[in-house]
N, C-alpha and C positions, 0 to 999 in steps of 0.2 A: 338805381334811380331811372325813371322814365322821363325822357325829354318831352316838353310841350312845344308845339309849333302852332302858329296862327295859320289860318287858311291862306293868307297872302304869302306865307313862307313855303307853301307846299312845292312850288316850282323849284325853289332852291334845294329843298330836301330831295326831290326827285332827281335833280341833277347830281347831287352828292351821292345818291344811291347808285346811279349809273356808273360813277367813277369807282366806287368802292366794290360794287358787285355787278359788273357789267352784264352778266348772264342771268340775272335774277330780276324779273319785272316786279316792281313794288306793288303792294296790295293796299288799297284803301278799304278797310273793314268797317262797314256801316252796321252798327250794333242796335239801331233803332227798331221799333216794331214795324210790321208790314204796313199798317195804315199810315205811319209816318213817312215811310219810303214812297208810298203812293202819293202822298201830299206834296213832298218836296224831295228831290234827289239830285245828286251831282252827275255830271257826264264824265265818263272815264276819258282821261287825256294824259297818256304817258304812264298809266297805272291800270291795274286790274281792279275793278270794283266788285266787292263781295258783300252780300247781305247775310248777316247772322244775328238774329236778335240776341241781346245780352244774355238772357236766361238759357239760351241754347249752346253757348260757347263751351262749357265744360264737357257736354256730351259730344260735341262736334269738333273737339280740339284736334283730332287727327287729320281733319280736313285742311288745317292751316300749316303750311310748310315752315319749318324753322329756319330754312336757308334763304328766305326772301324777306325784305324789309316790309313792315306792316305799320300803317298809320291808322289809328282807330278814330272813328267819327260817330257822333250822336247828335242830339238836338243842340245842347249848349256846352258839352264837353265833360260833364260829370260821369255819365255812364261809360263813355269811351275811356276816361281816365281809369276807372275801375277795371275795365277789361284790359287796358294796356298794362296796368300793374299786375293783374292776374297772369297775363301772357309772359311777362318778364319773370315772374316767380316760377313759371313752368318751363323756363329755359329758352325763351325767345329773346335773343340778344338785341335784335334790331327792330325795336318797337318805339313808336312815338304816339302821343295823344294830340289830336287836332283840337286845340283849345278854342272854345267859342262855338264849336260844332257847325252844323249846317246853317244855323242862324247867322254866325259870323261869316260863313262862306258866302251867303247871299249878300251880305253887306260889303265884303272885301274883294270878292272874286267874280261872282255872277249874280247881278241884281235881278235876273229873270227868274231865279229860284224863289218860289213863294215862301213867305215867312208864316209860321203858325205858332 
């Protein structure tokens, strides 16, 4: 099972990651299309931000380390949930989905992020 967290819970998740795996910087994996990332994007703060469109994940799987926590992000949380479940089935143990996506992030965390 893949846990779901809200954007407002990300800070707590990052703190928990630092306790559990202090040497592994968490990754926020943005699985949206390039035009979406250009329209609205988060600023890395306590995590590495990586952009891989959802369709590219299977071919680029080797680029994602299994020993680092990963939080998947998309527009509303649907695509990122699919990617999180896919990663979990591929042996990634520390994966969460950011429920509500960048849309909720703009509402809960950073209102300067444009909504689309």
